[in-house]
C-alpha positions as CSV (number, residue, x, y, z in Angstrom):
1,M,11.0,-2.5,85.1
2,N,7.3,-3.0,85.6
3,F,5.0,-0.5,87.4
4,K,1.5,-0.7,88.8
5,K,-1.1,1.7,90.2
6,S,-0.2,2.7,93.7
7,Q,-3.6,3.9,94.7
8,P,-7.2,4.0,93.4
9,I,-7.8,6.1,90.3
10,I,-8.2,9.8,90.9
11,P,-10.6,12.0,88.9
12,F,-9.1,14.1,86.0
13,K,-9.6,17.4,87.9
14,D,-7.4,16.1,90.7
15,F,-4.8,14.7,88.3
16,K,-4.6,18.1,86.5
17,K,-4.2,19.9,89.8
18,L,-1.2,17.6,90.7
19,I,0.3,18.2,87.2
20,L,-0.1,22.0,87.7
21,Q,1.9,21.8,90.9
22,S,4.7,19.9,89.3
23,K,7.9,21.8,88.4
24,E,10.4,18.9,87.8
25,F,10.2,15.1,87.4
26,E,12.5,12.2,86.4
27,S,12.1,9.3,84.1
28,V,12.3,5.9,85.7
29,P,14.6,3.9,85.9
30,K,17.1,6.0,83.9
31,Q,16.5,9.1,86.0
32,K,16.7,11.6,83.2
33,K,15.6,14.9,84.7
34,Y,12.9,17.1,83.1
35,K,11.8,20.6,84.0
36,V,8.2,21.8,83.3
37,T,8.5,25.1,81.4
38,R,4.8,25.8,81.0
39,I,1.3,24.4,80.8
40,D,-1.1,25.7,78.2
41,N,-4.6,24.4,78.7
42,D,-4.0,20.7,78.8
43,I,-0.6,20.7,77.2
44,I,2.4,20.3,79.4
45,H,5.7,21.6,78.0
46,F,9.0,20.5,79.4
47,I,12.8,20.3,78.6
48,R,15.2,17.5,79.4
49,L,17.8,19.1,81.7
50,D,20.8,17.1,80.4
51,A,20.0,17.9,76.7
52,D,19.6,20.9,74.4
53,P,17.4,23.4,76.4
54,S,15.9,24.7,73.2
55,S,14.3,21.3,72.5
56,D,10.8,21.8,74.0
57,W,8.9,18.6,74.5
58,S,5.2,18.4,75.2
59,F,2.3,16.1,75.5
60,D,-1.4,16.4,76.3
61,I,-2.1,15.6,79.9
62,K,-5.4,14.0,78.9
63,D,-3.4,11.4,77.0
64,I,-1.3,10.7,80.1
65,Y,-4.4,10.5,82.2
66,N,-6.0,8.0,79.8
67,A,-2.9,5.9,80.0
68,Y,-3.0,6.1,83.8
69,I,-6.6,5.0,84.0
70,N,-6.5,2.3,81.2
71,L,-3.2,0.6,81.7
72,D,-2.5,-2.1,84.3
73,N,1.2,-2.5,83.6
74,Y,3.2,0.7,82.9
75,T,6.1,-0.5,80.8
76,T,7.4,2.3,78.6
77,S,6.1,0.4,75.5
78,S,2.6,0.4,77.0
79,F,2.4,4.2,76.5
80,K,2.8,3.9,72.7
81,N,-1.0,4.0,72.2
82,Y,-1.3,7.1,74.4
83,V,1.6,9.4,73.8
84,P,3.9,9.8,70.7
85,R,7.5,9.0,71.5
86,K,7.9,10.4,74.9
87,H,7.0,7.2,76.8
88,S,9.7,7.4,79.5
89,P,8.7,11.0,80.6
90,A,5.1,10.0,80.6
91,R,5.8,7.2,83.0
92,G,8.1,9.4,84.9
93,I,5.5,12.0,85.6
94,L,3.0,9.4,86.8
95,S,5.7,8.1,89.2
96,H,6.5,11.6,90.3
97,L,2.9,12.1,91.1
98,K,3.0,8.9,93.2
99,L,0.2,7.4,91.1
100,I,2.3,4.4,90.0
101,E,5.1,2.5,91.7
102,P,7.5,-0.3,90.8
103,S,5.8,-3.7,90.8
104,K,7.5,-6.5,92.7
105,Y,6.5,-9.0,90.0
């Protein structure tokens, strides 16, 4: 499934504010659910709700923001240059924030 930006790029401070308000999000299209456990500076920590809750996942929100502003097509493999491994959650959080949407093409 391909995704595209759903609106003009927002500044990092607004992006971070949206992240700070997020409590849960889903990956797309598989709809794996994630719960934000904490945010330390620019690192977001989360767990996958249908997996071992002791497995804390994290990524730097600056890396997600850089993917958001630099990519034109948001396939999970497109995130490889921005976040290590957790490509689907990275796309999921951008979708949750309504910054990207499925592309019709």
